DOSEPA-717112 format. One line per field, with one value per residue (C-alpha): x, y, z; residue number from 1. Coordinates in pm, whole numbers, plus 50000, padded with zeros to 5 digits. Layout:
c1: [X ...] .
c2: [Y ...] .
c3: [Z ...] .
num: [NUM ...] .
This chain:
c1: [97118 96782 96733 96565 96279 96102 95717 95607 95242 95032 94723 94573 94791 95100 95006 94958 95281 95460 95292 95360 95727 95785 95625 95865 96147 96243 96326 96039 95998 95662 95678 95334 95314 95003 94953 94679 94720 94472 94493 94170 94009 94094 93842 93780 93759 93547 93532 93473 93318 93520 93351 93409 93582 93708 93545 93507 93136 93126 93323 93410 93396 93573 93873 93889 93893 94160 94389 94337 94428 94731 94853 94770 94450 94106 93849 93553 93766 93888 93595 93227 93085 92720 92553 92386 92023 91879 92202 92114 91854 91867 91624 91544 91447 91085 91022 91106 91310 91500 91612 91868 91828 92069 91814 91815 91462 91328 91518 91376 91034 91037 91151 90901 90621 90771 90890 90699 90932 91249 91292 91360 91601 91780 91797 91943 92215 92318 92345 92571 92767 92803 92953 93197 93293 93362 93587 93778 93816 94175 94305 94236 94523 94772 95021 95016 94781 94899 94760 94876 94670 94364 94411 94482 94169 93967 93887 93919 93564 93476 93718 93441 93280 93637 93704 93370 93292 93036 92769 92794 92753 92443 92281 92289 92083 91772 91683 91522 91753 91686 91774 92094 92185 92116 92357 92606 92583 92924 93072 92828 92910 93276 93207 93292 93118 93011 93128 93493 93451 93560 93308 93427 93238 92928 93018 92916 92573 92693 92887 92598 92357 92587 92876 92700 92788 92927 93001 93232 93073 93261 93334 93591 93853 93853 94023 94326 94322 94335 94621 94814 94779 94904 95193 95308 95254 95498 95764 95692 95849 95567 95654 95366 95444 95714 95661 95896 96037 96235 96346 96709 96802 97172 97327 97486 97366 97108 96783 96780 96467 96490 96269 96298 96664 96768 96860 96818 96949 96736 96768 96425 96133 95758 95559 95199 95209 95016 95173 95173 95262 95565 95701 95610 95660 95932 96167 96361 96485 96205 96246 96119 95873 95731 95683 95509 95294 95207 95141 94878 94668 94321 94301 94026 93912 93801 93519 93359 93221 92986 92968 92626 92523 92164 91910 91642 91644 91823 91598 91728 91857 92230 92306 92064 92184 92012 92089 92041 92081 92070 92334 92524 92522 92517 92485 92501 92364 92536 92381 92580 92321 92086 92317 92338 92465 92377 92584 92417 92682 92572 92775 92684 92910 92933 93194 93391 93684 93937 93862 93488 93511 93389 93094 92999 93022 92786 92567 92510 92440 92159 91989 91666 91675 91877 91711 91412 91651 91877 91598 91725 92105 92422 92724 93034 93286 93346 93612 93689 93960 94207 94151 94177 94502 94650 94563 94663 94937 94756 94926 94739 94445 94363 94321 94476 94450 94082 93999 93920 93866 94202 94407 94264 94345 94698 94748 94767 95103 95310 95400 95757 95909 96042 96249 96405 96558 96409 96114 95770 95435 95120 94777 94477 94693 94817 94490 94166 93947 93893 93768 93962 94020 94196 94426 94514 94564 94800 95003 95039 95132 95387 95561 95548 95722 96001 96047 96084 96352 96545 96429] .
c2: [22171 22278 22632 22889 23086 23391 23420 23770 23782 23498 23570 23270 23318 23343 23029 22845 22935 22847 22500 22421 22520 22311 22014 22078 22059 22418 22560 22816 23113 23278 23641 23805 24150 24088 23859 23655 23479 23473 23830 23986 23637 23647 23693 24009 24016 24277 24230 23848 23790 23665 23685 23704 24030 24041 24143 23785 23665 23362 23051 22906 22530 22392 22635 22581 22199 22204 22419 22222 21914 22066 22133 21776 21849 21686 21971 21778 21661 22001 22217 22194 22383 22502 22573 22903 22909 23178 23339 23712 23957 24310 24572 24899 25235 25187 24863 24610 24300 24045 23727 23494 23121 22840 22687 22861 22754 22914 23234 23245 23201 23495 23711 23613 23743 24073 24082 23831 23662 23764 23444 23250 23507 23480 23088 23123 23372 23173 22833 23057 23168 22802 22702 22986 22911 22551 22636 22914 22735 22586 22925 22973 22740 22902 23187 23402 23252 23319 23299 22941 22837 23009 22783 22469 22502 22620 22958 23175 23118 23325 23605 23871 23783 23815 24157 24321 24515 24401 24665 24557 24189 24265 24494 24233 23990 24229 24177 24458 24730 24632 24264 24384 24598 24302 24085 24371 24395 24266 24557 24811 24689 24750 25111 25061 25123 24818 25003 24961 24614 24312 24067 23768 23945 23818 23469 23509 23389 23066 22993 23062 22823 22562 22457 22695 22947 22814 22938 22747 22650 22859 23142 23236 23255 22870 22861 23031 22840 22508 22638 22730 22399 22254 22479 22401 22031 22044 22246 22606 22836 23080 23407 23644 24003 24023 24321 24320 24670 24646 24399 24409 24284 24304 24144 23815 23843 23664 23859 24002 24067 24336 24283 24516 24608 24262 24174 23816 23643 23399 23211 23342 23558 23524 23822 23808 24165 24283 24351 24733 24720 24497 24716 25052 25005 24727 24747 25068 25045 24964 25115 25478 25389 25106 25278 25556 25302 25131 25453 25545 25230 25268 25105 24894 25018 24772 25023 25051 24787 24797 24487 24450 24198 24134 23994 23851 23517 23524 23511 23439 23533 23538 23860 24159 24439 24771 24977 25336 25299 25676 25778 25443 25400 25018 24882 24522 24353 24016 23772 23456 23315 23285 22996 22791 22795 23045 23342 23671 23886 24068 24323 24634 24706 24997 25127 25438 25629 25740 26101 26044 25742 25892 26070 25742 25553 25814 25823 25451 25442 25698 25529 25334 25050 24815 24865 24649 24374 24392 24466 24528 24532 24677 24802 24602 24760 24960 24978 25233 25230 25410 25159 24850 24995 25055 24705 24521 24744 24795 25010 25357 25171 24965 24577 24574 24716 24758 24477 24674 24537 24705 24576 24224 24224 24366 24099 24114 24151 23821 23578 23588 23928 24075 24336 24133 23791 23552 23772 23613 23757 23590 23746 23888 24129 23837 23666 23800 23818 23852 23514 23330 23032 23267 23392 23042 22934 23241 23126 22773 22923 23164 22876 22674 22944 22972 22601 22592 22839 22694 22348] .
c3: [70852 70774 70623 70849 70757 70941 70885 70989 71114 71266 71075 70907 70601 70822 71015 70695 70537 70878 70881 70518 70563 70864 70692 70409 70647 70715 71056 71103 71346 71340 71469 71582 71698 71897 72203 72018 71666 71398 71255 71133 71214 71585 71867 72053 72430 72610 72992 73056 72704 72397 72050 71669 71611 71268 70928 70813 70803 70566 70492 70152 70230 69916 69946 70308 70263 70020 70229 70537 70341 70221 70573 70680 70849 70808 70799 70947 71220 71304 71252 71298 71006 71004 70673 70691 70568 70511 70423 70390 70319 70178 70305 70131 70281 70128 70298 69997 70122 69924 70094 69976 70089 70033 69804 69485 69394 69715 69651 69304 69416 69654 69386 69170 69430 69411 69048 68828 68593 68753 68944 68621 68515 68841 68830 68473 68580 68885 68653 68440 68739 68875 68527 68544 68894 68827 68530 68708 69034 68941 68916 69291 69369 69132 69254 68933 68660 68297 67976 67941 68262 68106 67786 67968 68184 67890 68063 67761 67672 67964 67877 67813 68149 68324 68146 68249 68562 68824 68736 68367 68444 68669 68427 68146 68374 68299 68674 68865 68993 69344 69282 69098 69408 69635 69429 69445 69814 69907 69710 69867 70225 70136 70036 69667 69334 69139 68815 68953 69087 68899 68747 68972 69274 69079 69174 69537 69456 69281 69611 69833 69626 69521 69783 70025 70290 70620 70971 71223 71569 71811 71575 71313 71564 71593 71250 71366 71707 71513 71278 71582 71730 71415 71388 71742 71661 71356 71541 71453 71704 71751 71915 72028 72130 71883 71646 71355 71303 70981 70704 70576 70248 70098 69792 69861 70230 70444 70500 70854 71051 71309 71639 71939 71844 71768 71421 71341 71006 70811 70490 70382 70496 70434 70534 70615 70744 70431 70093 70106 70478 70396 70108 70245 70603 70654 70398 70318 69974 69753 69407 69387 69104 69257 69587 69403 69230 69540 69746 69472 69512 69653 70000 70146 70479 70743 70831 71150 71378 71675 71890 72087 72346 72250 72498 72248 72090 71758 71445 71079 70848 70957 70767 70750 70508 70485 70165 70064 69675 69617 69864 69815 70193 70337 70675 70803 71103 71172 71414 71457 71690 71398 71261 71577 71918 72214 72129 72204 72035 71717 71509 71315 71028 70787 70549 70659 70547 70811 70767 70847 71091 71407 71234 71078 71401 71563 71272 71265 71634 71595 71294 71359 71123 71344 71664 71619 71495 71805 72065 72415 72399 72530 72337 72427 72202 71897 71624 71374 71096 71326 71606 71364 71227 71570 71693 71379 71255 70931 70673 70660 70867 70556 70512 70148 69809 69683 69439 69153 68796 68682 68983 68913 68555 68634 68882 69273 69431 69359 69635 69520 69566 69233 69428 69712 69680 69943 70026 69991 70057 70197 70268 70092 69885 69683 69639 69482 69796 70155 70239 70521 70287 70026 70285 70405 70041 69995 70285 70130 69780 69934 70114 69797 69598 69873 69859 69484 69522 69823 69847] .
num: [1 2 3 4 5 6 7 8 9 10 11 12 13 14 15 16 17 18 19 20 21 22 23 24 25 26 27 28 29 30 31 32 33 34 35 36 37 38 39 40 41 42 43 44 45 46 47 48 49 50 51 52 53 54 55 56 57 58 59 60 61 62 63 64 65 66 67 68 69 70 71 72 73 74 75 76 77 78 79 80 81 82 83 84 85 86 87 88 89 90 91 92 93 94 95 96 97 98 99 100 101 102 103 104 105 106 107 108 109 110 111 112 113 114 115 116 117 118 119 120 121 122 123 124 125 126 127 128 129 130 131 132 133 134 135 136 137 138 139 140 141 142 143 144 145 146 147 148 149 150 151 152 153 154 155 156 157 158 159 160 161 162 163 164 165 166 167 168 169 170 171 172 173 174 175 176 177 178 179 180 181 182 183 184 185 186 187 188 189 190 191 192 193 194 195 196 197 198 199 200 201 202 203 204 205 206 207 208 209 210 211 212 213 214 215 216 217 218 219 220 221 222 223 224 225 226 227 228 229 230 231 232 233 234 235 236 237 238 239 240 241 242 243 244 245 246 247 248 249 250 251 252 253 254 255 256 257 258 259 260 261 262 263 264 265 266 267 268 269 270 271 272 273 274 275 276 277 278 279 280 281 282 283 284 285 286 287 288 289 290 291 292 293 294 295 296 297 298 299 300 301 302 303 304 305 306 307 308 309 310 311 312 313 314 315 316 317 318 319 320 321 322 323 324 325 326 327 328 329 330 331 332 333 334 335 336 337 338 339 340 341 342 343 344 345 346 347 348 349 350 351 352 353 354 355 356 357 358 359 360 361 362 363 364 365 366 367 368 369 370 371 372 373 374 375 376 377 378 379 380 381 382 383 384 385 386 387 388 389 390 391 392 393 394 395 396 397 398 399 400 401 402 403 404 405 406 407 408 409 410 411 412 413 414 415 416 417 418 419 420 421 422 423 424 425 426 427 428 429 430 431 432 433 434 435 436 437 438 439 440 441 442 443 444 445 446 447 448 449 450 451 452 453 454 455] .
């Protein structure tokens, strides 16, 4: 008889774990609290309209291709991916604009017009990042990279880069402060300080200019839809509207999953309900010291999101950032229609802490910078950290621990729980990033850790 596994949460990581385990011969039950699968990559419905709703905006094609291949899927057959060009621009209050194209030469030329000589510096910087990215890429597919992995792949030569914070890495480029801020924009839009961010965030330009940034035709939700179809095909029992209330682990006993008063035994559990949400919300007997450590971790808020139906024809670039360097404020206008297709839905995104979320929402709506970009439009829906948390059952209305330099060096939460036998974790808390591909990879790695123990 095959062993039974419960997978909690049908985000893309949970779907990937369920598929992988089913392919390995396990009897898999996938439990999802919401009616819709896909987690934060799922679509949002407002009236008769359905559109991208989550915080995911770019796709990492190489990582996604590897992950789909491990699940028995051909990426090109499953998804129509459109390369984004130009990718983004950063606009400053005084009127300066920096635009990033897929082609590094074109990006460097535009920089040279405003900052003579800086285009060559940028080109050299990105070439260095591309080498580091190629060398460190194998670590992406390992559950918990150790020193021996760094030696095996020759990554120790990048040790100084890996130990630095993002601000130090960018400052050493001798690029203008505005260009440095534009390169750190992914940290700014998360509401975080580049001095605390890991150096690996500097690799984003290498991804944009080398393999490229992509967007799926039909939106990010098509990824979850394809994974759901694959899960059903390989025999996963998918149960939506089934919120898990508690996980019970006892010595020598099979784990039990409590759903709406029913306690179901399984041979193992994979949780895609968020690492902190699992340990601090679903299990009751985490060691006190570990509980305190986890409760003290800084959390990454999903921020606020305003969904607009825009009447005008979409114009590139796909992403338009507005940055207030002095105050640290950052805003993002997302226009999927600029990539291709006929979607008229745009998004306004801004960082916001829970205690200030409603004020931030009102402030962004009053601001003028985005109104010429949107033109005539209608607000379809809004989300704040509290609304994100309520809908997706997020621990303290947060997506995951903040990826600080210190946390990355200490290691993300392991896929194989060190506290509870036969508990495994999937999701962004176990992987260094918030890309869709990283979440899917994390599900595969969690499933493989389980199979190593039980197979």
